[in-house]
N, C-alpha and C positions, 0 to 999 in steps of 0.2 A: 479580541479577548475582552475588551470592555463591553461590547454589545451583548455578548453571551454570558458575561460575568464569570468567565473561566479563571482558573488559578494561573494559567500560563498558556503560551502558544508558541508554535514553531512553524516556520516556512523554509523549505529547501527547494532550490531550483537547480536543475542539472541539464547538461547537454548529454543526451543518451549515447551519442556516437563517440564522444571523447572521454566521458566520465567527468568532465570539468564541472566543478561546483560553481555555478554562476552567482548564487546568493544563498546565505544562511542567515535567518533572522529569528531572534527570540524575543519574547515578552514574558514578564515585565523587564524593563530596562533598569539601568542604574547609572548614577553619576560617578565616574571614576575619580573625580576630585573630592567626592564627599561620600565615601562608602560607610554605611551604617550597618549595625547588626541585622536589620531587616532585609538588607540586600544580599545576605549570604547565599540564599538559594538561587539567586539570579547570576551569581558570579561565573558559574560554569557555562559550557555551551550545551544547551538542551539537545540540540540536533545530534550530537555525537556521544553525549554522556548519559542521558536519561533513557532508561529502558522502560517500555510500557507494553501492555498486552495489545497487539495491533487490531485484533478483531477481524472484521470481514474483509479488510484489504488483503489479508493473508490467503483468502480463498483463491486468489489468482494462482498461487503455487500448487494448490490441490488440483485445480483444473489443468494446469500445465503438465503436472505429472501424469494425469490420466490421458490427456490428449496425446502426449508425446509417446506413450506406451501403446497407443491404439486401442485403449479401453473404452473410449467415448469419442463421439464427434459433437459438433455444436448442436446437432439435431437429435441426439439420443434421448428417447422419452424416459421420464422418471415419474413415479407415483409418489406424491408427498403427503403423508398422513398428517393429522393435526399435531402429533408429537411422537417421539420415539424415546425409548429408554436404553441407555448404554452405561454399563458399569453401575447400575442402580440409580442413575441420574436421569431425570426427565429433560429432554431437549426439545425446545420449541423454536419457532420463528419469532421475529420481532412483533408480528401482528397475528392474532388468532385467525385461523382459517379452517375450513373443512378439508376433505381430501382434494388435493390439486393434482393436475397432470401437466407437468412442465417439461420443456426440453432442457438440456444442460445450459444452453444460452439463457433460458428463462430463469434457471436456478441462480445464475450469476447476476442477471439483471434485477431480479427481485431480492437477491441476497438471502436465499433460503439456507439456513443452517442445516436443516434436515436433509435437503438435497445434497449439500456439500458433504455431509457425513456419509451418505449413501455412495457418493463417488469415491471418497477417501477409502472406503472399505473395499472397493474394487482394486484400488492401488495397493493396499496393504501397508502395514506399519513400516517395515524396513525401507520400502521404496519411497514412502512419503518423507521419512527422515532424510533419505538420500537427496531428495529434491529440495527440501528446505535448506540443507547445508550447501548444495550446489548453487543455490541462489544467494548464498552468503550469510545466512542466519547462523547464530551461535559462534561467530568469529568476528574479529575486527575487520573493517572494510579495506584496510590498506591505505587509508587517507593519511595516516601519520599525525593526526591531530592529538595534542596532549590530552590525556585523560579519557580517551575514547573507550566506550563500553562495548561489550560483546552481546548483551542480551543473554537470555537463558533459554537453551534448547536441550532438554534432557534427551539421552539416547532412547531410541524406540523400545529397547528391552525393558526400560524402567517405566514406560507409560502405563498408567492404570486404564481400566476399561473406559472410564469416562474421559480421561485425558486424551486417549487415542482418537476419540470423537471430537473433542473441543479444539485440539490443536489444528485440526483441518480448517477450522474457521477462526483461528487466531486467539484462542483463550487457552490458558494453561501453559503458555510460553511467552517470551517477551523479546523485543527487538528495539533498536534505536531508530529514530526518524531517518537517519542517513542510510541505515541498512534497508529499510523499506523503500526509500526513494530509489536505491540501487536495484531492488527487485524489479520495479516498474521500468527503470532504465534498461534493464536486460531484455524485457519483453519488447520495449520500443526499439531496441537495437537489433531486432531480428533474432533474438535468442542468445546473443553473445554478451557475456558479462564483462564490463570494463571497470577496472579499479578506479574509484573516485579520485579526482585530483583537485587540490585546492590552490596550489601555487604554480603559476605558469613558468616563471623564471626568477632567478636570483642574480642581482648585479653585485659583484664584489667591490671592495674599496678601490681596486685598480681599474674598475670599469668592465671587467670580464663578466660576460653574461653566461650563466649556466642554466640551460632550459631543463625543467623537470621532465623526465622521460615519461612516455605513456607505455606502461607495461602491456604486453600482448593480451588481447582479450581471450576469454575462454568460453567455448560454446556450452550452454546449459540445456537448451531445448532446440529443436530443429526450427529452421526458418518458417516452415509451414505451420508448426504449432504456434509460433509467435504471431503469425499473421491471423490465424484462426482466433487466437486469444484476443488480439487487438480488436477484431471485428465484434467479438462477444462483449468486450468492455465498452464499445461504443453504445451499446443498448442501455447502459447504465445512465448515461447523461442525456436521457430522453424522457418523455412523459410516460413511457412504459417501464422505466427503471426507477431507481431510488434517488437519482440526483439530476432532475431536470434543471436545477439551479446552477449546475456546473457548465451548462451549454455556453459556448462562445460563438456569437453570431458570425456566420460566414466560414467557420472552421469545423472540421470533424474532430471531436474530442473523445478520447477513450480513457476510462478511469474507473475507480471503485470507491464506494463509501466504506467507512468503518465506524461502528458504534460498539465499543467494547466496555465490559465491566472493568472498573478501575480498582486495582488493589489498594487496600488501606494499610499503609506501612505502620501505622500507630496501633490500631486495634485488631489487625488481621482481617481476613475475609475481603469483601468488596464494598466500596462506597463510591457512588457517582459513576461517571463515564469518561472515557477518552474517545473523542470524536475526531474523525479524520476524513480526508479525501485525497487520493493520489491519482494523477492522470497525466496524459501526454497528448500533444497535438503538433501538427495535424496527424490524425490517426493513420493516414495512409503513407505518410513520410515524416515521422516524428522528428521534431527539432528541439523540443523542450519538454522536460518532466517537471511538474510542480507538485509538491506535497504540502498539505496543511494539517497540523495536529493541534487540537485544543484540549487542554487538560482540565477536566472537571467543569465543563460549562453548566450553567444553572438556568439560563433562559433558553430552553430547547437543548436537546442533546443528540439528536440523530445527526450522523455525519452529513447526510444530504441536506440537512436544515441549517446547520451552523458552520460547517467547514466548506461545503461546496461553493457558497457565495464568495468566500475568501479566495478559493482556487480560481473562480471565474475572473475575479478582479486581477489577481497576480498573472494568470495566464494571458489575459487580454493585453496587459501591459507588456509582458515578455514578448509576445508575438509581434506586437507593434514596434517595440524597441529594436528587436532583432531583424525587422523587415521581412518577416516570413510571409510569403504570398498565400492567398487563400487557395485551397485545393480546387481542382476542376473535376475531381472524381466524386462519385456518389457511392455510399455504402450499399452492398448487396442486402436484400431483405433477409431477416432471420425470423423464424417462428419461435415464439417464447412460450405461449400458453396454449396447450392442446385442447383446452376446454372452450376456447373461443372460436 
């Protein structure tokens, strides 16, 4: 947070198989022995309370919905024009370009807003809303933490023409950090969503230990879709994707960058950015999900620039601490750019 001069930051670490929250950290911190008026914004838990427009990390849901319905494969070709207009709003990618020819894997690796909208239109509004809600957006996660937010996900029938496009890449809706970490945990867990769990057990005054149960998981997407999606997400943390700084030497990392316009609660509209990276490792047998969110960074703002290095540090520490062995498998090659 200090190095990027952000207003705040959040890190969530989860075990995707059990839903156990291994760590939640917020910044800035405060001294509980000397709380001042300046500390008020820091008193809550950013991870569960604060909703933000997630941006491109949300593209994983759009891709999942299309893959699961057989509308695309990782190699489906797409023509990406310099811009498109939806609902009277011009939509562009983060960097100017001419006409490009990408596969769907390339759309995710390069984080193309235009390509994501094209895929979302194959899915359709009702099915996209269904997928978003199946992944847990628009509702509390079930963690049971006090003051947990739900984010904001309007029903598809109320989406404007532009909103139907922007929601596919995480703008015009909002979510909490824990909700988005749970989305990636679902992909990492083979498509089965597990309710996040914070407390392992409670010991009563008489010494009786009451273990917090694990609710049964719910399948959101097929195991094949989850595997395909994981392989596509691996291309992000490479020199061909938007986050080579997220690479962890010796491990296969799958993840996604997010660089979202940040709502201005005071004046309305947008001001600044919310930058994030969410991923899991090892990609072929995920043991850990790590999410990093930076609120309004001012020294750089792309998720791959400011959030990915934090992810890399936390994930490296987590894999070492948990004793996760390095994988012996290698990823299968994927074609990203059909013009090359």
